[in-house]
MISE-940937 format. One record per residue: x, y, z of N, C-alpha, C, CB in turn; residue in one letter; chain; residue number from 1. Coordinates in steps of 0.02 Angstrom, whole numbers. Atoms other than C-alpha are relative to their C-alpha. Glycine has a CB too. Example, Ala and Ser with C-alpha at 12.3 -4.5 7.8 and 13.67 -1.06 7.14 Angstrom:
<recs>
[rec [45,-59,0],[615,-225,390],[45,60,0],[-50,1,62],'A','A',1]
[rec [-42,-59,-3],[684,-53,357],[-39,55,37],[20,23,-71],'S','A',2]
</recs>
This chain:
<recs>
[rec [-11,-52,46],[641,-777,1303],[70,28,7],[-50,53,8],'M','A',1]
[rec [-65,-33,-4],[806,-705,1256],[-3,69,-26],[53,-39,-38],'T','A',2]
[rec [2,-70,15],[838,-520,1243],[73,24,-18],[-31,41,62],'T','A',3]
[rec [-62,-29,24],[983,-436,1148],[-4,75,-3],[17,-28,-67],'N','A',4]
[rec [11,-69,0],[1006,-252,1184],[63,40,-18],[-25,21,64],'S','A',5]
[rec [-56,-45,20],[1158,-182,1087],[-25,60,-37],[50,-37,-43],'P','A',6]
[rec [30,-55,41],[1043,-56,1014],[-22,59,43],[-61,-26,-41],'F','A',7]
[rec [16,-62,-38],[1001,124,1061],[-78,16,-23],[57,65,-21],'R','A',8]
[rec [60,-25,21],[840,154,959],[-52,-55,-25],[14,48,-50],'E','A',9]
[rec [47,55,10],[760,-18,934],[9,-46,62],[13,-39,-71],'I','A',10]
[rec [-7,58,-49],[723,-163,1051],[0,-65,-41],[-61,-1,54],'L','A',11]
[rec [-4,61,40],[762,-340,995],[-4,-57,56],[71,-3,-47],'Y','A',12]
[rec [9,63,-44],[702,-508,1080],[-18,-56,-43],[-55,9,56],'S','A',13]
[rec [23,62,37],[677,-685,1028],[-29,-48,49],[58,-35,-40],'V','A',14]
[rec [37,46,-38],[548,-800,1101],[-38,-46,-42],[-44,35,45],'Q','A',15]
[rec [31,52,39],[486,-965,1033],[7,7,-71],[-68,-5,13],'D','A',16]
[rec [-18,-4,70],[573,-939,871],[-24,60,-38],[-24,-59,-34],'Q','A',17]
[rec [26,-64,29],[495,-766,842],[49,58,28],[-82,13,21],'V','A',18]
[rec [-42,-62,-20],[614,-617,838],[-44,60,-6],[65,9,-45],'A','A',19]
[rec [41,-59,6],[526,-458,884],[48,62,-2],[-54,5,60],'T','A',20]
[rec [-39,-56,7],[602,-297,825],[-46,63,7],[36,-2,-67],'V','A',21]
[rec [44,-53,-17],[524,-142,903],[34,69,-7],[-24,-11,70],'T','A',22]
[rec [-27,-64,5],[557,33,846],[-10,38,64],[-29,36,-56],'L','A',23]
[rec [5,-22,-70],[592,122,1009],[19,71,11],[41,-42,45],'N','A',24]
[rec [-3,-75,-18],[577,313,1010],[-71,22,10],[37,45,-57],'R','A',25]
[rec [71,-8,-11],[401,315,1084],[-17,75,5],[-22,-38,65],'P','A',26]
[rec [14,-68,-11],[414,498,1134],[-5,45,-66],[53,25,46],'D','A',27]
[rec [-3,-32,64],[444,541,947],[-49,-38,-48],[74,-1,-27],'K','A',28]
[rec [43,49,42],[312,415,882],[42,-40,-40],[-52,34,-46],'L','A',29]
[rec [-49,40,35],[466,315,831],[22,30,-65],[-27,-68,-12],'N','A',30]
[rec [-26,-29,61],[521,439,701],[66,-26,-16],[5,73,4],'A','A',31]
[rec [-53,38,29],[652,365,590],[62,45,-2],[-19,-27,-71],'W','A',32]
[rec [-64,-37,1],[835,417,610],[53,-44,-33],[22,20,74],'T','A',33]
[rec [-51,43,31],[1001,359,535],[18,-53,49],[63,40,-22],'A','A',34]
[rec [-20,53,-54],[1039,267,699],[-53,-57,-5],[1,34,80],'V','A',35]
[rec [48,51,4],[874,177,691],[3,-41,-62],[-63,29,6],'M','A',36]
[rec [-2,37,60],[893,130,509],[59,-53,3],[7,50,-61],'E','A',37]
[rec [-56,49,-7],[1066,52,545],[-18,-53,42],[62,31,27],'D','A',38]
[rec [18,53,-44],[1000,-42,693],[-53,-46,-26],[-21,27,61],'E','A',39]
[rec [59,38,29],[842,-96,606],[28,-50,-51],[-53,50,-36],'F','A',40]
[rec [-27,50,52],[943,-175,462],[43,-51,31],[41,35,-55],'E','A',41]
[rec [-41,52,-33],[1070,-255,576],[-43,-55,36],[45,34,52],'R','A',42]
[rec [42,47,-37],[930,-330,681],[-33,-48,-45],[-51,36,41],'A','A',43]
[rec [34,45,47],[830,-402,532],[48,-45,-32],[-37,37,-51],'L','A',44]
[rec [-49,45,32],[983,-468,445],[24,-50,49],[61,39,-30],'Q','A',45]
[rec [-22,50,-44],[1042,-547,602],[-55,-54,21],[26,34,60],'G','A',46]
[rec [52,46,-7],[870,-628,634],[-7,-47,-61],[-61,36,13],'A','A',47]
[rec [5,42,60],[869,-685,452],[56,-54,2],[6,44,-64],'G','A',48]
[rec [-53,51,2],[1034,-779,485],[-1,-41,59],[67,30,-8],'A','A',49]
[rec [-2,37,-62],[993,-846,657],[-44,-66,-7],[-26,46,59],'D','A',50]
[rec [40,62,9],[940,-1030,652],[-53,-8,57],[49,-63,-1],'P','A',51]
[rec [55,3,-52],[839,-1004,812],[-59,46,-15],[29,18,70],'N','A',52]
[rec [51,-45,18],[727,-879,726],[-34,-26,-67],[29,72,-6],'V','A',53]
[rec [39,21,61],[587,-931,606],[-46,51,-29],[-40,-60,15],'R','A',54]
[rec [42,-55,19],[480,-775,600],[22,63,31],[-69,-13,17],'V','A',55]
[rec [-22,-66,-27],[518,-588,621],[-59,45,0],[59,31,-42],'I','A',56]
[rec [51,-44,-15],[395,-471,693],[22,71,11],[-33,-24,56],'L','A',57]
[rec [-21,-65,-4],[414,-285,669],[-60,46,26],[26,22,-69],'V','A',58]
[rec [52,-38,-30],[316,-160,777],[31,68,25],[-32,-41,58],'T','A',59]
[rec [-24,-61,-29],[326,7,865],[-16,0,79],[-34,61,-37],'G','A',60]
[rec [11,-9,-75],[342,55,1049],[-54,55,10],[70,22,39],'A','A',61]
[rec [54,-52,-13],[203,162,1124],[-59,2,-41],[26,63,-5],'G','A',62]
[rec [64,-9,43],[56,230,1021],[12,9,-70],[-41,58,22],'R','A',63]
[rec [-8,-5,72],[137,240,856],[46,-56,-29],[29,69,-18],'G','A',64]
[rec [-43,43,34],[217,129,728],[63,36,-20],[-34,-29,-59],'F','A',65]
[rec [-55,-45,18],[329,257,645],[-31,60,-35],[53,-37,-47],'C','A',66]
[rec [25,-63,29],[297,442,612],[37,26,-62],[2,52,52],'A','A',67]
[rec [-36,-21,55],[414,446,465],[71,20,16],[-35,54,-31],'G','A',68]
[rec [-75,-29,-14],[589,527,451],[-8,59,54],[38,33,-74],'A','A',69]
[rec [-3,-51,-52],[632,636,599],[-1,65,-36],[62,-6,46],'D','A',70]
[rec [9,-63,31],[579,811,553],[60,44,9],[-60,32,25],'M','A',71]
[rec [-63,-38,-8],[741,884,619],[48,-15,-54],[33,-13,66],'S','A',72]
[rec [-44,23,56],[831,782,486],[-26,35,-65],[-3,-82,-8],'L','A',73]
[rec [23,-28,63],[713,842,347],[19,74,1],[-77,-12,-10],'L','A',74]
[rec [-15,-74,-1],[740,1022,406],[69,15,-31],[0,28,73],'G','A',75]
[rec [-66,-13,21],[923,1008,368],[6,-5,-78],[46,-49,35],'K','A',76]
[rec [-3,10,71],[886,955,187],[-28,61,-40],[-39,-62,-18],'L','A',77]
[rec [28,-59,38],[795,1119,150],[56,58,-7],[-66,29,41],'T','A',78]
[rec [-51,-51,3],[956,1218,172],[29,0,-74],[57,-13,55],'K','A',79]
[rec [-28,-7,61],[1033,1285,12],[67,-36,-7],[5,70,-13],'Q','A',80]
[rec [-62,33,16],[1174,1183,-68],[35,31,-55],[-10,-67,-16],'Q','A',81]
[rec [-37,-25,59],[1310,1236,-192],[-25,-28,-62],[72,-14,5],'P','A',82]
[rec [26,22,65],[1264,1223,-374],[39,-61,-18],[8,57,-56],'A','A',83]
[rec [-34,65,18],[1302,1046,-439],[-5,-52,50],[70,10,-14],'G','A',84]
[rec [7,52,-44],[1263,957,-283],[-55,-46,-22],[-11,27,67],'A','A',85]
[rec [53,50,16],[1163,793,-310],[-66,15,22],[16,-63,26],'V','A',86]
[rec [66,-19,-32],[1028,844,-191],[18,28,65],[-52,-61,8],'A','A',87]
[rec [-17,-26,-61],[1022,942,-33],[18,-57,54],[-58,43,23],'P','A',88]
[rec [-18,44,-52],[1118,844,98],[15,-70,-22],[-53,0,49],'G','A',89]
[rec [-12,63,28],[1146,693,-10],[71,-7,-28],[-50,-14,-53],'F','A',90]
[rec [-70,12,33],[1323,620,-54],[-11,-19,-70],[42,-58,37],'P','A',91]
[rec [-1,20,72],[1363,580,-232],[-17,-74,-8],[71,13,-31],'S','A',92]
[rec [17,73,6],[1339,392,-191],[-74,-17,17],[47,-40,48],'S','A',93]
[rec [72,6,-29],[1157,420,-135],[-43,-43,-50],[-37,76,11],'A','A',94]
[rec [43,41,42],[1080,350,-294],[6,-73,2],[9,18,-65],'R','A',95]
[rec [-15,71,-3],[1166,181,-281],[-29,-26,60],[74,-16,-3],'E','A',96]
[rec [29,21,-63],[1114,167,-98],[-77,-4,-5],[21,50,57],'Q','A',97]
[rec [72,-13,5],[940,224,-139],[-33,-60,-38],[-14,69,-37],'Y','A',98]
[rec [24,51,43],[915,83,-268],[-21,-66,39],[53,-15,-52],'L','A',99]
[rec [9,63,-39],[921,-56,-136],[-29,16,72],[72,-39,6],'T','A',100]
[rec [28,-17,-68],[854,41,17],[-65,-29,16],[-6,73,8],'R','A',101]
[rec [61,33,-25],[721,-60,107],[-16,-61,-40],[-59,48,-1],'Y','A',102]
[rec [22,58,37],[699,-183,-39],[42,-64,22],[7,13,-79],'S','A',103]
[rec [-36,59,-20],[833,-292,47],[-44,-40,48],[67,19,32],'W','A',104]
[rec [42,38,-48],[692,-344,171],[-30,-57,-40],[-58,46,33],'I','A',105]
[rec [29,53,38],[617,-447,29],[46,-60,-5],[-18,23,-67],'L','A',106]
[rec [-46,60,2],[772,-556,26],[13,-33,63],[64,19,-26],'D','A',107]
[rec [-9,41,-60],[769,-607,203],[-40,-66,-4],[-22,40,64],'I','A',108]
[rec [30,66,16],[728,-791,198],[-52,-28,47],[53,-49,-5],'P','A',109]
[rec [50,13,-52],[597,-786,334],[-57,48,-4],[30,4,68],'K','A',110]
[rec [61,-43,6],[421,-719,347],[15,64,44],[-70,-40,25],'P','A',111]
[rec [-3,-63,-40],[427,-532,409],[-65,27,-1],[51,51,-27],'V','A',112]
[rec [70,-27,-14],[268,-471,484],[3,71,30],[-40,-48,51],'I','A',113]
[rec [9,-67,-31],[227,-289,517],[-60,3,45],[-6,53,-53],'A','A',114]
[rec [53,-9,-46],[121,-268,670],[-12,75,14],[15,-39,66],'A','A',115]
[rec [5,-69,2],[60,-93,646],[-50,22,57],[-22,22,-71],'V','A',116]
[rec [37,-15,-64],[-1,-27,817],[-25,74,1],[49,-12,63],'N','A',117]
[rec [18,-70,-3],[-29,160,769],[16,31,-61],[31,36,53],'G','A',118]
[rec [-18,-35,60],[13,293,644],[62,-24,-34],[7,71,14],'P','A',119]
[rec [-58,14,40],[129,239,500],[-3,49,-56],[3,-75,-27],'A','A',120]
[rec [3,-55,44],[170,396,406],[66,6,-40],[-16,63,39],'V','A',121]
[rec [-62,-11,44],[291,433,260],[40,-63,-3],[46,59,26],'G','A',122]
[rec [-41,61,-3],[437,318,278],[-29,-55,44],[69,18,24],'L','A',123]
[rec [31,47,-43],[342,236,415],[-56,-38,-31],[-22,32,58],'G','A',124]
[rec [47,36,40],[214,189,286],[30,-48,-49],[-41,45,-34],'C','A',125]
[rec [-37,45,56],[344,121,163],[23,-65,32],[67,38,-35],'V','A',126]
[rec [-32,60,-32],[426,-2,287],[-47,-59,1],[22,15,74],'I','A',127]
[rec [46,57,4],[268,-111,310],[-14,-28,-66],[-63,18,29],'P','A',128]
[rec [11,26,67],[248,-127,122],[57,-48,-17],[-5,60,-53],'L','A',129]
[rec [-46,46,14],[409,-219,116],[6,-63,44],[59,32,-1],'Y','A',130]
[rec [10,59,-43],[358,-340,249],[-49,-48,-34],[-26,20,70],'C','A',131]
[rec [42,49,42],[275,-499,191],[-75,0,18],[28,-73,10],'D','A',132]
[rec [69,-3,-23],[117,-480,301],[-9,61,40],[-20,-61,42],'I','A',133]
[rec [15,-56,-42],[38,-331,380],[-63,-17,38],[-9,66,-40],'R','A',134]
[rec [55,6,-45],[-76,-347,533],[-3,65,40],[8,-61,45],'I','A',135]
[rec [5,-67,-27],[-144,-201,626],[-49,0,61],[-24,49,-55],'A','A',136]
[rec [47,-19,-54],[-226,-133,785],[-55,43,-32],[35,40,59],'S','A',137]
[rec [52,-49,24],[-387,-33,762],[29,74,1],[-66,-6,46],'P','A',138]
[rec [-32,-65,1],[-275,115,802],[47,17,-53],[31,9,57],'Q','A',139]
[rec [-50,-8,56],[-163,94,649],[-31,50,-49],[17,-72,-38],'A','A',140]
[rec [14,-45,54],[-162,227,518],[54,1,-49],[-11,67,25],'Q','A',141]
[rec [-48,3,54],[-70,230,354],[-1,67,-40],[-15,-60,-47],'F','A',142]
[rec [4,-62,37],[-19,393,267],[69,11,-41],[-15,60,50],'C','A',143]
[rec [-64,-16,44],[108,412,119],[-3,77,-10],[-1,-43,-78],'P','A',144]
[rec [10,-75,2],[123,597,155],[41,38,-44],[9,28,65],'I','A',145]
[rec [-53,-33,39],[253,637,28],[-20,61,-35],[27,-45,-48],'F','A',146]
[rec [25,-59,33],[146,753,-77],[-9,60,39],[-58,-15,-29],'A','A',147]
[rec [11,-57,-43],[111,861,71],[68,30,18],[-39,-20,63],'K','A',148]
[rec [-69,-23,-18],[299,883,93],[38,23,-64],[42,-61,36],'R','A',149]
[rec [-28,-20,71],[329,928,-95],[50,-54,-21],[38,74,1],'G','A',150]
[rec [-44,56,21],[411,757,-116],[-40,-42,-48],[26,-43,61],'L','A',151]
[rec [32,48,42],[367,609,-229],[-8,-68,30],[37,-5,-62],'I','A',152]
[rec [13,64,-28],[324,424,-208],[73,-32,10],[-50,-45,-48],'A','A',153]
[rec [-66,19,-10],[489,375,-128],[9,-74,12],[27,37,53],'E','A',154]
[rec [-24,70,-24],[585,208,-96],[-44,-53,-28],[0,-5,80],'F','A',155]
[rec [34,57,28],[485,102,-215],[-75,-5,14],[33,-59,25],'G','A',156]
[rec [69,1,-21],[314,144,-144],[-48,4,-61],[-14,57,48],'I','A',157]
[rec [36,-8,59],[251,186,-322],[-10,-67,-33],[34,48,-44],'A','A',158]
[rec [1,64,26],[282,2,-366],[-35,-44,53],[73,-23,-17],'W','A',159]
[rec [21,49,-51],[244,-87,-200],[-78,11,13],[44,11,69],'M','A',160]
[rec [67,-14,-24],[81,1,-153],[-56,-21,-53],[-4,75,18],'L','A',161]
[rec [51,21,43],[-14,-29,-318],[-3,-79,-4],[12,32,-70],'P','A',162]
[rec [0,69,-2],[38,-211,-310],[-42,-32,57],[68,-21,3],'H','A',163]
[rec [36,23,-62],[-42,-226,-141],[-74,17,6],[34,29,58],'L','A',164]
[rec [65,-21,-5],[-199,-120,-157],[-33,22,-63],[-3,49,46],'V','A',165]
[rec [27,-21,64],[-224,-88,-340],[21,76,-15],[-80,-8,2],'G','A',166]
[rec [-27,-66,21],[-179,64,-446],[-44,57,28],[4,4,-78],'L','A',167]
[rec [45,-52,-19],[-335,164,-404],[6,17,77],[-71,-21,-19],'G','A',168]
[rec [-9,-13,-71],[-319,144,-215],[67,33,16],[-6,-64,39],'N','A',169]
[rec [-68,-25,-12],[-131,179,-224],[6,67,-18],[50,-38,-37],'A','A',170]
[rec [-4,-74,23],[-153,344,-319],[-41,42,43],[-24,10,-75],'L','A',171]
[rec [43,-35,-46],[-294,393,-202],[39,20,61],[-59,-41,19],'D','A',172]
[rec [-42,-15,-64],[-174,375,-53],[55,46,-16],[32,-65,33],'M','A',173]
[rec [-61,-38,15],[-24,452,-140],[-17,72,-22],[42,-37,-55],'L','A',174]
[rec [22,-61,19],[-117,597,-222],[-25,45,59],[-51,-10,-49],'F','A',175]
[rec [32,-37,-60],[-217,650,-62],[47,4,58],[-65,-34,23],'T','A',176]
[rec [-38,5,-54],[-84,602,59],[-36,1,69],[47,49,-5],'A','A',177]
[rec [46,0,-55],[-226,569,180],[11,-60,46],[-70,0,-25],'R','A',178]
[rec [-5,58,-50],[-235,455,334],[-50,-51,-21],[-15,22,76],'M','A',179]
[rec [45,57,19],[-310,286,291],[-2,-40,67],[30,-47,-68],'V','A',180]
[rec [8,34,-62],[-382,203,449],[7,-75,-8],[-66,18,30],'D','A',181]
[rec [-15,72,0],[-357,22,497],[-59,-40,-42],[4,-27,79],'A','A',182]
[rec [57,36,33],[-531,-35,433],[3,12,-80],[-73,27,31],'E','A',183]
[rec [-6,-17,70],[-508,50,264],[60,-35,-29],[4,75,-10],'E','A',184]
[rec [-64,39,25],[-328,-26,248],[-19,-70,-3],[65,9,49],'A','A',185]
[rec [19,72,4],[-404,-196,285],[-46,-12,-63],[-39,-24,67],'C','A',186]
[rec [41,6,58],[-539,-175,154],[34,2,-65],[-48,49,1],'R','A',187]
[rec [-35,-4,62],[-417,-125,20],[55,-50,-8],[26,66,-6],'M','A',188]
[rec [-48,55,6],[-301,-269,58],[69,22,24],[5,-24,-73],'G','A',189]
[rec [-66,-22,-25],[-158,-165,133],[18,-38,62],[1,76,14],'L','A',190]
[rec [-4,35,-62],[-189,-252,296],[-34,-67,-5],[-28,40,56],'V','A',191]
[rec [34,64,8],[-230,-440,306],[-43,-19,58],[49,-53,-11],'S','A',192]
[rec [40,18,-57],[-299,-448,478],[1,59,58],[28,-70,29],'E','A',193]
[rec [7,-47,-57],[-363,-328,618],[4,-42,65],[-68,42,-5],'L','A',194]
[rec [-2,32,-59],[-317,-387,791],[-26,46,57],[69,-24,10],'L','A',195]
[rec [27,-41,-55],[-393,-329,958],[48,54,24],[-20,-43,58],'P','A',196]
[rec [-51,-50,-28],[-322,-165,1022],[25,-16,72],[-32,73,2],'E','A',197]
[rec [-17,15,-71],[-323,-231,1202],[62,-58,-8],[-72,-29,45],'E','A',198]
[rec [-57,47,0],[-152,-322,1223],[19,-14,-73],[-17,-68,40],'D','A',199]
[rec [-24,6,68],[-111,-296,1038],[65,-35,-7],[4,65,-30],'F','A',200]
[rec [-66,30,9],[73,-340,1057],[-5,-81,13],[53,35,53],'P','A',201]
[rec [5,74,-16],[25,-514,1132],[-36,-34,-61],[-41,-12,71],'A','A',202]
[rec [38,32,55],[-101,-548,994],[44,-3,-63],[-67,39,-14],'H','A',203]
[rec [-42,-3,57],[25,-497,860],[54,-54,7],[31,71,-8],'A','A',204]
[rec [-52,49,-9],[161,-606,938],[-30,-71,-11],[31,7,71],'W','A',205]
[rec [34,64,6],[39,-755,946],[-12,-16,-76],[-68,3,39],'D','A',206]
[rec [4,14,70],[3,-732,760],[62,-22,-31],[-22,56,-34],'F','A',207]
[rec [-67,24,22],[190,-746,724],[14,-64,23],[53,44,21],'A','A',208]
[rec [-22,61,-29],[212,-889,837],[-32,-59,-30],[-12,0,69],'R','A',209]
[rec [34,52,34],[82,-992,751],[31,-22,-66],[-66,21,-12],'K','A',210]
[rec [-36,16,61],[178,-978,588],[67,-31,15],[8,62,-41],'I','A',211]
[rec [-64,21,-23],[342,-1012,678],[-6,-78,25],[24,49,58],'A','A',212]
[rec [5,66,-31],[274,-1171,760],[-36,-56,-38],[-33,8,63],'S','A',213]
[rec [44,52,33],[157,-1252,634],[19,-13,-72],[-74,24,3],'T','A',214]
[rec [-17,18,67],[239,-1245,463],[76,-6,-10],[-28,50,-48],'V','A',215]
[rec [-72,15,10],[405,-1293,386],[37,70,-17],[9,-55,-62],'S','A',216]
[rec [-34,-64,17],[530,-1147,388],[34,-3,-66],[51,19,52],'P','A',217]
[rec [-33,6,67],[612,-1220,234],[-60,22,-51],[31,-82,-15],'R','A',218]
[rec [53,-12,49],[442,-1209,146],[-16,75,-3],[-65,-40,17],'S','A',219]
[rec [11,-73,3],[416,-1025,198],[56,39,-39],[-5,28,71],'T','A',220]
[rec [-54,-35,35],[586,-975,136],[-4,-10,-74],[66,-24,26],'A','A',221]
[rec [8,12,74],[557,-1055,-35],[-62,34,-27],[-3,-77,-17],'V','A',222]
[rec [60,-33,22],[379,-992,-47],[11,74,-7],[-56,-13,45],'I','A',223]
[rec [-14,-72,3],[439,-816,-11],[40,14,-60],[36,26,62],'K','A',224]
[rec [-45,-2,62],[577,-832,-144],[-46,-2,-66],[54,-66,0],'R','A',225]
[rec [49,14,58],[440,-900,-266],[-43,63,-11],[-49,-64,16],'Q','A',226]
[rec [51,-52,10],[318,-764,-230],[29,64,-29],[-35,16,65],'A','A',227]
[rec [-32,-63,23],[433,-617,-261],[31,-6,-73],[57,20,51],'Y','A',228]
[rec [-25,10,63],[514,-699,-406],[-54,2,-56],[35,-64,0],'A','A',229]
[rec [57,6,49],[344,-723,-491],[-23,68,-25],[-61,-37,33],'S','A',230]
[rec [19,-69,22],[319,-534,-500],[42,18,-60],[11,55,57],'L','A',231]
[rec [-44,-15,58],[456,-536,-633],[-10,-55,-52],[77,7,22],'R','A',232]
[rec [5,57,41],[398,-699,-716],[-70,0,-36],[11,-65,42],'Q','A',233]
[rec [65,16,25],[258,-747,-834],[-26,-69,32],[2,-4,-80],'N','A',234]
[rec [30,56,-30],[142,-894,-785],[42,-61,-12],[-67,-9,-25],'L','A',235]
[rec [-38,62,10],[244,-1029,-872],[66,-1,38],[14,-9,-75],'Q','A',236]
[rec [-68,-4,-40],[408,-970,-788],[-16,-16,73],[36,76,-5],'E','A',237]
[rec [15,12,-70],[323,-974,-619],[-19,-72,11],[-56,45,24],'S','A',238]
[rec [18,73,-3],[252,-1149,-650],[66,-45,-3],[-50,-18,-62],'I','A',239]
[rec [-65,37,10],[423,-1210,-706],[42,1,62],[42,30,-58],'A','A',240]
[rec [-38,-3,-63],[506,-1141,-553],[-31,-43,57],[3,73,23],'Q','A',241]
[rec [32,36,-49],[373,-1219,-442],[10,-73,-10],[-71,17,2],'G','A',242]
[rec [-11,67,13],[399,-1387,-523],[67,-22,29],[-4,-13,-73],'F','A',243]
[rec [-65,15,-23],[587,-1385,-489],[3,3,75],[49,48,-29],'D','A',244]
[rec [-5,0,-75],[562,-1329,-306],[-41,-54,29],[-23,66,29],'E','A',245]
[rec [35,56,-26],[433,-1465,-282],[46,-61,0],[-62,-12,-40],'M','A',246]
[rec [-41,59,-1],[552,-1598,-335],[55,3,60],[33,-8,-70],'L','A',247]
[rec [-46,-11,-53],[683,-1526,-212],[-33,-12,68],[27,69,-4],'E','A',248]
[rec [33,7,-65],[555,-1521,-71],[-19,-77,16],[-65,45,0],'S','A',249]
[rec [13,69,-14],[512,-1706,-93],[61,-38,27],[-24,-33,-61],'L','A',250]
[rec [-62,30,-27],[691,-1748,-48],[20,21,72],[55,19,-46],'R','A',251]
[rec [-20,-29,-58],[692,-1651,112],[-36,-27,62],[-8,71,-6],'C','A',252]
[rec [23,28,-62],[668,-1698,295],[-67,30,16],[50,13,57],'E','A',253]
[rec [61,-31,-16],[530,-1571,316],[-62,-29,-37],[7,71,-14],'D','A',254]
[rec [56,35,37],[420,-1660,185],[-16,-66,35],[21,-14,-76],'F','A',255]
[rec [10,60,-40],[443,-1822,279],[-35,14,66],[65,-32,14],'Q','A',256]
[rec [31,-22,-60],[398,-1734,441],[-73,21,-11],[39,56,29],'E','A',257]
[rec [71,-28,13],[246,-1649,363],[-49,-56,-11],[-2,47,-65],'G','A',258]
[rec [45,60,9],[173,-1820,315],[-7,-36,72],[31,-52,-58],'V','A',259]
[rec [-1,36,-62],[227,-1901,479],[-46,27,56],[68,-1,24],'A','A',260]
[rec [32,-29,-55],[149,-1776,600],[-74,-2,-13],[25,71,13],'H','A',261]
[rec [73,6,20],[-19,-1784,500],[-23,-70,14],[-12,17,-77],'F','A',262]
[rec [23,72,-9],[-24,-1973,504],[-1,-17,74],[48,-52,-39],'V','A',263]
[rec [-5,23,-71],[29,-1985,687],[-39,47,45],[73,-4,23],'E','A',264]
[rec [45,-45,-37],[-90,-1841,738],[36,31,59],[-63,-39,24],'K','A',265]
[rec [-40,-35,-52],[44,-1741,834],[21,65,-28],[62,-40,23],'R','A',266]
[rec [-32,-62,23],[121,-1570,831],[58,-11,-44],[21,42,58],'A','A',267]
[rec [-57,12,40],[252,-1550,696],[67,17,30],[-8,35,-61],'P','A',268]
[rec [-71,-15,-24],[439,-1549,729],[43,13,-58],[30,-58,42],'R','A',269]
[rec [-40,-23,58],[507,-1464,574],[70,21,19],[-36,57,-35],'F','A',270]
[rec [-68,-20,-11],[695,-1439,566],[21,50,-48],[45,-55,-1],'T','A',271]
[rec [-22,-46,51],[705,-1332,408],[49,-30,-47],[29,60,30],'G','A',272]
[rec [-44,31,50],[805,-1464,320],[-41,-44,-53],[53,-45,37],'R','A',273]
</recs>
C-alpha cells in the first residue's frame, strides 16, 4: 500500500489500484471546511489521473461520514452585509463557482464509491449523491437538513436526489429534513448495499477492490460517460452512442483480454487499453 499525506484534513492511500480518500476531522464528525473541500478535489482529481488507480473509495474517519458544513463557518454567513452584496459572505464570482461545485465528480473517468459509515448530513448528504455507487454501514444516516437551517435544496440535490430515489421520496427527505437510516436508504435505492458494521472499512475496500481487479477500467470509464450522458439523451440517442462505443471497444486490447481470460479460465489482466 502506498500512502500520500500532503493533506491536513483528509487521508489518502492507494492499495491494489483502489484509492481511498478519507475525510479526517473525526472529532467534528468530519464537518466540511474550505481546506477539506480543496484537498478533497485535489485528491479525487489526482486519483482520476493516476494510471495506478482504477477505483476511488470515499469514506469518513471515526463514527461519521460528514456532518455537513462546519457550523462555525455557517455562523459567519448570518452576519449582516452591506446592501447590494450577492449574499452574506459570498464573492461576486460565487454563482459561476456554484454551477460546477461537486458535479465535477461525475466527470472523473473512474468509479467513485461512497462508503457511508455514519451520519451524512447537509453537504455531507450531497457528496455521496455525486458518487457513482453508495454502500453503507448499518450506522449510516442521511439527512438533507437544509430546510431546518432556512436554506433550500443546494448544490444540485433537487435534481440528483429524485433521479436516485424518485420524486416522492426525495421531497419527503427534503421537506422533513429528517434522518433516514441505512435500511430505509437501501429500500428507496439511495444505497445499493449494506455491509457489516464490524470491520466496515475493510468490507468497503474489498467491494471496491473487486471492481478494480475483475473488470476493464476502459469499460468502466466509457460506461460511466454513457450513463451520465444518457440523462440528457432520448432512447435513440443513447442507442446510437452505445453503437459507436461498441465498435471502438471491439478494437481494444481489453476486449481481447476479456475473451481470452474467459476461454483460458484465469483471472483477467486488463490494461485499460
